[in-house]
Steps between C-alpha positions, in 0.01 A plus 500: 500500500529821696724444802317775690174304484677182616641691798156644582341155483774367729446785748123446501537127560764552770271741685174306438352786296397312187136406545338330204656507152251771403593714803873453442474582130315821592774594751764443234295673229527201266239263360429170675642318196824699533515419871457128426784526246728656763406237761564224242840652414596535866397142581649330195800710396607652832394193701315712757270281718179704459166346594150647506316404819127499436405508869705815567435632147862604479822407321766368734845348481517130572805517727765769509561717198732786421565656164842640425572689182852601413619744241810366327 
């Protein structure tokens, strides 16, 4: 997983800039399948509360979310 893509996904969700999976994958310059893999990783491994809201056609956080990455 490329941390830069995770950070970009997080920024897009935070600012409500995702749109549909197709639109977000185009913004990130990755395939939809790759985007789904990143979302799966973020939800399951990083425990990020990401939801796709069909009415708004946008990914959103279910509750508060902040990502913190530290270099040890």
